[in-house]
N, C-alpha and C positions, 0 to 999 in steps of 0.2 A: 439521602437520595432514594427515590423510589425505583430501585434497580429493575424490578420485573416490568413495571409500567414503561420505564424508559426503553428497555430492550424491545418490548412490544411495539412501541412507537417507532423505533429505528428500523425494525424489520418491516413494518407496514410501509414506511417511507421508501425503503429499498425495493420492495415488491412493486410499489407504484412506479418508480423509476424504471424498473425492469419492463413493466408492461408498456411504458411510454416508449422505451428504447425499441422494443420489438415492433411496436406500431410504426415507429419512424422507419425502421428497416424495411417494413412491408410496403410503406406508402411513399417513400422518398428515394431518390437515386443517390448513389455514392457521392456524386458530384454535389448534390444539394446538401447532404449531411456533412460533407468535409469542407464546406464554405466557412471561412473565418467570420465569426460573429463579432468577436472583440479580442483585442490584444491587452492583456493585463500584465502587471509586474511579475505575477507568479507564473503565468502560462498563457497559451493561446486558447481562447474559448471558441469552440466550433458550433455550428448550427445544431448538431445533435446534443451538445451540452446544454444549449439554451432550452431545447425540448424538455430535457429532464428537469431542469430548474423549475419549469412551470407547474410541475406537479408536486414538487418538494415542500415548499413553504406552506401551502394550504393544509397538508396533512400535519405538519409540525404544529401549525397554529391551533389545530383542534385539540392537541394534547397539552399545549403550553401552560395553561392555567393549572391543570391537574398535576403536572410535574413541578409546579412552584415557579414557573417562568424560566426562560432560557435566553442565553446569548448564543446565537448561531453564527459560527465562523465557517463559511464554505466558499470554495473556489467559485468566483463569479457572482457571488450573492452578498449584498450589504457592504461591500468595501472592507478596509482593514479592520475597522472597529466592530464589524459584525452587525447582525440584525437581531434586535431584541423582541421576543415574543412572550406574552401577548403584546401587540403594538401598544406603545405608550408606557410600558413599565420601565422603571429606571434600571439601567444595567446592574447596578450594585444590589438591587432587590431580587434579581433572578437567582434561583437556587443552583442552576447548573449552567455550564458551558458545553456546547455541542460542536464538534468539529466533524465536517462532512466533505468528502469528495464524492459528488454525485455520480461521476463516471471516471473511474481510475482505469486508464487504458482506452481513452477515446480513440486513439489512432488504430487500435486493434478493431474495435467494434464499428467504427464509422465506415470501415471498408468490409465489414462482415467477415473478417478473417479469423477472429479468436475472441473468447470471452473477455469482457471487461468486468470491473467490480464496483459496486457501491460500497463505500467505506465510511464508517462512522465511529466516533468515540465520545463518551460523555464523562465529564468530570465535575466535582463540586466547583462552584463559582468562587474562585479566589482572585477575581479581577485579573490584572496584568501579572500577578504572581503565579497564576495557574500554569501547570506544565503537563507535558505529555504523560509523565509518570503518575499524574493524579487521575488519569482516566480509570474509571471504575466499571464501565460498561462499553463493550465494543461489538460491532456488528459488520459482517461482510455479506453482501448478497450478490450472487454471480448474475451478470448480465450477459446472457448467452447469444450466440449467433442465431440467425433465423432458422438454421437447419436443426438446432437442438430442441428436444422436448423435455430434457431434464436440466435442472439448475440447482445449485446448492446454496444454502443459507447457513452461515456460521456465526457464532456469537460466543462472548465470554463475560464472566463477572470476576473482578479482581478478587483473588483468593478463593474463587468458586469454581474454577475449571472452565474448559472450553467444550463447546457442543456444536453439532452440525446435522442438518437434515438434507436430504435430496428431495426436491419438489418436482412432481410431474405436471408440466404446464398444460397438458391436454385434459386430464381428468381431475386435477386439483389434489390428488393424493400425495402423501409424503412418507418417507421412511428414514429412520435413523441412519446417519452416515458415520463411520468410525473415523476419527482423527488419529493418524498413525505416522508420526515423524519417523524418518529412517533410523534404524538401530545399527547401521553399518559402522565399522570402526575406521574406515578410510574412505577418501573420495575416489580412490581407484576403482574403476568399473561402474561409477555412478555419475550423476550430473552435478556439476559444480562450476561456478562461473563468477567473473566480475561483470557487473552491469556496464555495458559499454555500447548501448543501442543508439546513443546520440553522439555525433561528432561535436567538437574535435577531441583529439587526444586518445583516440582508440588504440593507436599503435603503442602508447605507453601502458595502457591497461592490459593489452594483449601480451606485451613483453613480460609484465609482472606475472601474469597467469602462466605463461610458458615456463618462466624461471622457477616458479613454485613447483610445477609438475615435474620439471626435470631434476629438481632437488629430491623430490620423493621417489622418482624412478629415473636414475641417472642414465640407464641404458635400456633400449627397447629393440633389440635386434629383430624381433618377430614383426615389427611394424604394425602391430595391432593397436586399436584405439585404447587409450589409457583412461581418459576422462571425457565425458560428453558435456556439452553445454546447451543451454536453452535460453536465448535472449528474449524472455517474456517482457514485452514493453510496457510494464507497469509494476509498481511495488506490490500492489494487491495480488497480482498474478504470481509474482515471485514467492510471496508469503503463502499463498494457496498451494503451490507446488511443494513447498517445504512441509506444510501441514499434512499433505496427502503422502508423504514419504517418497516423493519423486526426486526432489532435489536435496543435496546433503550440505551444500555450502554456497552462500551468495555474499558477495562483497560489493556494495554500492558506495564507492569513494569518489564519485564525480565531483562533489563539492570541494574536496581537498585537492583534486587534480586541477579544477578550474581556478581555485585560489592561487595555486602555484603558477599556472599559465598567465593569470592576471598580473602577477607580480613581474612576469617576464615581458609584459606588454603585449601578450598574444590573445588571440581570440578565445572566448569562453563559450560554454554551451549551457544546456538545460539541466538543472539538478533536481534532486529529490527535495520535497517540501514537507512540513509536518502533516499536512492533510493526507499526504501519500502513506504515512505510517501510523495514522490515527487508530487503526484496527490491529496493530501489532501486539496488543494485549492478548489477542486470541492465540497467537504464537507462544507467548511467554507462558500462558496458563496451560498450553498443551506440552510444555516441556522443551520448546526450542530455546536456544541460547542466543539472545539478540543484544548486541552491544554496539558501542561507537568504535571508531578505529583504535582507541587506546585500551580497549577491553572493558570499559565501564558500561553498566546497563544503559541501554539507549534512553536518552532524555533530551528535552529541548523545551524552550517556551511554547506555550499553547497559542500559536499565532500562524499566519498564513504565509509569511515572507521568509521564515528561517530556512537555512540551507542544511540539509540532513545528510550525514554519512551513516550508514548502518551495515553491520555484519551479521549474518545469520548462520548459526551452526546447528545441525540437526541434533547433535547430542554432545556429551562431554568428551567422547573419544574423538570426534571430528574437531572439536575445539582444541584439544591437546595437540592434534596433528597440524592444524592449519594456523592457529593463532600466532605462534612464534615465526612461522614462515611469512605470514602476511606483515607482521610488524617489521620484519627485516626488509621486506620489499618496499614498504612505505618509507622506511628510512633511507634505503639506497636510492630511491627516486626523489628524495627530498620533499615528500608529502607530509611527513610528520617529523 
């Protein structure tokens, strides 16, 4: 793999999506941007998503031959089998597979509430045997609200570390940004949460969260806040908050919850998919501990439809504190 060239390609694509998103925010109303363009098996595609897709493929196509050909898997583009670039190349002849979520956090940005993120990961092309753990280059590009003039770009190479810069959207300058996951030994006094931004089942997730906190702090006579939460409505945003040292623990076990609800004949909801975590290599290279609910390193097939559960620990101390409590809660509520 041509790692540096692939990183350059993905950053350029992310910047183009960022420019398109900011243009859309400036020229279209919230009602227009939040109009449903298409419902897919994976998620709802909004008009703002479609705007971003329009600029993505042309940029990737200009690099496709130089990187040895690619199979692009992206939400809303090319279907389940993906789009092969350059056009006409056989999928098995492509050197890499690229997974992209053009806008992770659509619901945040289409209402101009909070940054979304362009997420991308590239792996050697092992056809259907390719897995998330094969990703060797990952990129995140912040898609800011219209009020921001600074936006971050982050990337990582497998075994080569994580990097970030802050870009000034007014004058084009940039500066190195430190990636500093929290070194705290406990979640107490910090941000930690279960992802429960979509119903149903939020009462179950809240109950597990409360029980874990009460186990750590059985009594709180002062009534002071013990742990803070921040329901950032996208996996990229959650990862970013951990990378910046803001959040110490995140558990997204919606897929486990909905699987249990499904077996009870109850309504299920929206889950995390592989494209939502395709940039998590950045977290791993930065020292975050990212696992599945059983404590194994996060991994899954390199496809669009899989259901992902992931746990993020800021460091080994947080993992030691939270892992056994989380496992106990998941077993108590019959999720594992």
